[in-house]
C-alpha positions in Angstrom: -5.1 -17.2 -15.3 -6.5 -15.1 -18.2 -4.2 -14.1 -21.1 -4.6 -10.4 -20.0 -3.1 -11.0 -16.5 0.5 -10.6 -15.5 2.1 -13.1 -13.1 4.8 -12.0 -10.7 7.0 -13.8 -8.3 7.7 -11.6 -5.3 10.5 -12.3 -2.7 10.5 -10.0 0.3 13.4 -10.8 2.7 14.0 -9.0 6.1 16.9 -9.8 8.3 18.2 -8.6 11.6 21.6 -9.0 13.1 21.3 -8.0 16.8 24.1 -6.5 18.8 23.2 -8.7 21.8 21.0 -11.8 22.1 17.2 -11.4 22.0 15.5 -13.6 24.6 11.9 -13.1 23.4 10.4 -11.8 20.1 6.8 -11.4 19.2 6.1 -10.2 15.6 3.2 -9.4 13.3 3.6 -9.7 9.5 1.7 -8.1 6.7 3.5 -10.0 3.9 0.8 -12.0 2.3 -0.7 -10.4 -0.9 -4.5 -10.2 -0.5 -7.0 -11.4 -3.0 -8.9 -8.6 -4.8 -11.2 -8.5 -7.7 -8.2 -7.7 -9.9 -5.6 -9.9 -8.1 -5.2 -13.5 -7.0 -2.5 -14.8 -4.7 -1.7 -18.2 -6.4 0.9 -19.4 -3.9 2.5 -18.0 -0.8 5.1 -19.2 1.7 6.9 -17.6 4.7 10.1 -19.0 6.1 11.2 -17.7 9.6 14.7 -18.5 11.1 15.0 -19.3 13.9 11.9 -21.4 13.8 9.1 -19.8 15.9 7.8 -21.4 19.1 4.3 -20.2 18.2 2.8 -19.1 14.9 -0.8 -18.5 13.6 -2.6 -16.7 10.8 -5.7 -14.5 10.8 -7.4 -11.7 9.0 -7.1 -8.2 10.5 -10.0 -5.6 10.7 -9.5 -4.6 7.1 -9.5 -8.1 5.8 -5.7 -8.3 5.2 -4.0 -11.7 5.9 -1.8 -11.4 8.9 0.8 -13.9 10.3 1.8 -13.6 14.0 4.7 -15.5 15.6 6.7 -15.7 18.8 10.3 -16.9 19.3 10.8 -17.8 22.9 14.4 -18.7 23.0 17.7 -16.6 22.8 18.7 -15.7 19.3 21.1 -13.2 17.7 19.7 -13.1 14.2 16.2 -13.1 12.6 15.3 -13.9 9.0 11.8 -13.5 7.6 11.5 -14.5 3.9 8.1 -14.3 2.2 7.7 -15.6 -1.4 4.5 -15.1 -3.3 3.2 -15.9 -6.7 0.6 -13.4 -7.8 -1.6 -12.9 -10.8 -2.6 -9.2 -11.5 -5.4 -8.3 -13.9 -6.0 -5.0 -15.6 -8.4 -2.8 -13.8 -11.3 -1.2 -15.6 -13.4 1.7 -14.2 -17.2 1.4 -14.7 -17.1 4.8 -16.4 -14.6 7.5 -17.2 -13.4 9.7 -14.3 -15.3 12.7 -15.8 -18.5 10.8 -15.2 -17.9 10.3 -11.5 -20.1 12.2 -9.0 -19.1 15.7 -7.9 -16.6 15.7 -5.0 -18.6 18.1 -2.8 -21.6 15.8 -3.2 -19.5 12.9 -2.0 -18.3 14.9 1.0 -21.9 15.6 1.9 -22.9 12.0 1.5 -20.1 10.9 3.9 -20.8 13.6 6.5 -21.9 12.5 9.9 -25.6 11.9 10.0 -26.0 11.4 6.3 -28.0 8.5 5.0 -27.3 5.9 3.8 -24.2 5.2 5.9 -21.2 4.1 4.0 -19.7 1.8 6.7 -16.6 0.7 4.8 -15.7 4.3 4.0 -16.2 5.6 7.6 -13.0 4.0 8.9 -10.9 6.1 6.5 -12.6 9.4 6.9 -10.8 10.6 10.1 -7.4 11.3 11.5 -5.1 8.3 12.1 -1.6 8.1 13.7 0.2 9.1 10.4 -2.6 11.2 8.8 -3.8 14.6 10.0 -6.9 16.7 9.2 -5.7 20.3 9.1 -6.7 23.5 7.3 -3.2 23.5 5.7 -3.9 20.3 3.8 -7.3 21.5 2.7 -5.8 24.7 1.5 -3.1 22.9 -0.5 -5.6 20.7 -2.2 -8.3 23.4 -2.8 -7.2 24.4 -6.3 -7.9 20.8 -7.5 -11.3 20.8 -5.9 -13.5 23.6 -7.3 -17.2 23.2 -6.7 -18.9 20.6 -8.8 -15.8 19.0 -10.2 -16.1 15.2 -10.7 -14.5 13.4 -7.7 -12.0 11.3 -9.7 -11.0 14.2 -11.9 -10.3 16.3 -8.8 -8.3 13.5 -7.1 -6.3 12.9 -10.3 -5.5 16.7 -10.4 -4.3 16.4 -6.8 -2.1 13.5 -7.7 -0.5 15.5 -10.6 0.1 18.5 -8.2 1.9 16.4 -5.6 4.0 14.6 -8.3 5.0 17.9 -9.9 5.7 19.9 -6.7 7.4 17.3 -4.4 10.8 15.7 -4.8 11.5 12.1 -4.1 14.3 12.0 -1.6 15.0 8.9 0.5 17.3 10.8 2.9 14.8 13.6 3.7 12.5 11.7 6.0 12.0 8.8 8.4 8.9 6.8 9.3 8.4 9.3 12.2 8.5 12.5 10.1 5.2 14.4 10.7 3.1 14.8 7.6 3.0 18.6 8.2 6.7 18.6 7.8 6.4 16.8 4.5 4.0 19.5 3.3 6.6 22.2 4.4 9.7 20.7 2.9 8.1 19.1 -0.2 10.4 16.1 0.0 10.0 12.5 0.9 9.3 9.0 -0.4 6.2 7.1 -1.5 5.0 6.5 2.1 5.2 10.3 2.7 3.4 11.2 -0.5 0.7 8.7 0.3 0.2 10.1 3.8 0.2 13.7 2.4 -2.5 12.8 -0.2 -4.6 11.1 2.4 -4.3 14.1 4.7 -5.5 16.4 1.8 -8.4 14.2 0.9 -9.6 13.6 4.4 -9.3 17.3 5.3 -11.8 17.9 2.5 -14.2 15.2 3.7 -13.2 12.3 1.4 -12.7 8.8 2.5 -9.3 7.5 1.4 -7.1 4.6 2.5 -3.4 3.7 2.5 -2.4 0.8 0.2 0.9 -1.0 0.6 2.3 -3.3 -2.1 5.1 -3.7 -4.6 6.1 -2.1 -7.9 8.2 -3.6 -10.5 11.5 -1.6 -10.9 12.8 -1.6 -14.5 16.7 -1.7 -14.7 18.5 0.8 -17.0 18.6 -0.3 -20.7 21.1 -3.0 -21.2 21.5 -3.7 -17.5 20.4 -7.0 -15.8 17.7 -7.1 -13.2 19.4 -7.1 -9.7 18.2 -9.4 -7.0 16.8 -7.4 -4.1 16.8 -4.1 -6.0 13.0 -3.6 -5.9 11.2 -2.1 -3.0 7.9 -2.0 -1.1 5.6 0.7 -2.4 2.6 2.8 -1.2 -0.2 4.6 -2.8 -3.8 5.7 -2.0 -7.3 4.5 -2.7 -10.3 6.9 -2.8 -13.9 5.9 -2.1 -16.3 6.8 -4.8 -20.0 6.1 -4.0 -22.4 5.2 -6.8 -25.9 4.0 -7.6 -24.9 0.3 -7.4 -22.6 0.7 -4.4 -19.3 2.4 -3.8 -16.0 1.5 -5.3 -12.4 2.3 -4.3 -10.1 3.8 -7.0 -6.3 3.8 -6.6 -3.9 6.7 -7.3 -0.1 6.6 -7.1 1.2 10.1 -6.4 4.8 9.0 -6.5 4.6 8.0 -10.1 1.6 10.2 -11.2 -0.6 7.3 -12.5 -3.5 5.1 -11.7 -2.3 1.7 -10.7 -2.9 -1.2 -13.0 -1.0 -4.5 -13.7 2.3 -3.0 -12.6 1.2 -2.6 -9.0 0.9 -5.6 -6.7 -1.5 -5.0 -3.7 -0.3 -6.4 -0.4 -2.6 -4.8 2.2 -4.6 -1.6 3.0 -5.6 0.3 6.1 -5.9 3.9 7.5 -2.1 4.5 7.1 1.3 2.8 7.3 0.9 1.8 10.9 -2.0 -0.6 10.0 -0.1 -2.5 7.3 3.6 -2.3 8.4 5.3 -5.4 6.8 6.9 -6.4 10.1 6.4 -5.0 13.5 6.6 -6.3 17.0 8.4 -6.3 20.3 11.6 -7.9 21.5 13.5 -8.3 24.8 17.2 -7.5 24.3 18.9 -6.9 21.0 20.2 -3.4 21.8 20.4 -1.3 18.5 19.4 -3.1 15.3 18.7 -2.0 11.8 16.8 -4.3 9.4 18.3 -5.3 6.1 15.4 -5.5 3.6 15.6 -6.8 0.0 12.6 -7.1 -2.4 12.7 -8.8 -5.8 9.7 -8.6 -8.1 10.0 -10.8 -11.2 7.5 -11.0 -14.0 7.0 -14.6 -15.2 7.0 -14.3 -19.0 4.6 -16.6 -20.9 2.7 -17.8 -17.8 -0.6 -16.7 -19.2 -0.1 -18.2 -22.6 1.1 -21.5 -21.2 -1.9 -21.8 -18.9 -4.3 -20.8 -21.7 -2.8 -23.6 -23.9 -3.1 -26.1 -21.1 -6.8 -25.2 -20.5 -7.5 -25.5 -24.2 -5.9 -28.9 -24.4 
C-alpha cells in the first residue's frame, strides 16, 4: 500500500429475528468491496449463521462480486457478518472539471444511433426500477445545464443544488418511495438523493450510475467512536467521454463533494435494486425487520508500517 492510501476495516452486520421459523432461505449479497483503480480489497470474509446448505460466489453483470447462499433447514434467526480490509487511494482527474467536454455534446454522443457506441455507458442511460426519466427532472436540473457548459461543472452545480435545497430526513421515506415524491417533498436520505440526481441526469441524456459503499462517520469532538454507528452510503457516478476513452466521475449529493479517500466503494449498478446489500426470498418468518450495524475504522499507521517493511 502506498503512503498516500488510507486503510479501513469495515464490519457490516445484518441480523434477523423471525417471528416464526423460516423453512427455506435463498439470499444474494453485495457485501464484498470491489477492486477499482483507486481501491483494493486486501482481505474479505463473510460469516453466515446458521451455516448455509449451499453457497457460491460470482461476478454480476456490472462486475460486482456477489455471494449467493441457501439455508434449507428451519431457522428462527439469521446473521450475516461481512468484514473487509480495504485500501483507498486518492483519485485524481485527468484535467480540471472546467476542461471537460460540453454536456450537450455528451448527450449527443450518447444518443441512439451515434458513433462510436459507448457500450458501458448505455446500461445507465435509461429508466430503471428506481430511476425515472421525466420532464420534471429535466426542468429541475435545467438551470445547472446551460448550453455549452462543461459536463463536470454542470454536474457539480446540480450536486450543489440538491444539497442546498433538500433536507436529510431518515423518517421521510422508505425504499419504496417514488423518486417523483422525493422531488416534491425535498426530503430523504442518501439513497433518495442519489436516485433523484440520476433521474435528473438521465432525463437530460447523461449516463449515470448508482454507487453503493461506506462513509466514515466522525464522532462529535471528545466522544469515542461507537461500534455499529456508521452506515451504508450511496452516491452517483457520471460518464464523461474523452479522446482516450471515457471515465466515470463520482459525486456525492448528500455531502456536496466529490468522493475521495473517505468513500469506500462497494458496488455499482443502475440503481439501488442492482446492488442491495442483502436481498432474497424466504418461506415463513412472518413479519421481520433487519437490524443493521456498520462500523468503519481507519487503521492508523498502516501505510507507514508497510512502506518501512518494503524499504527493509
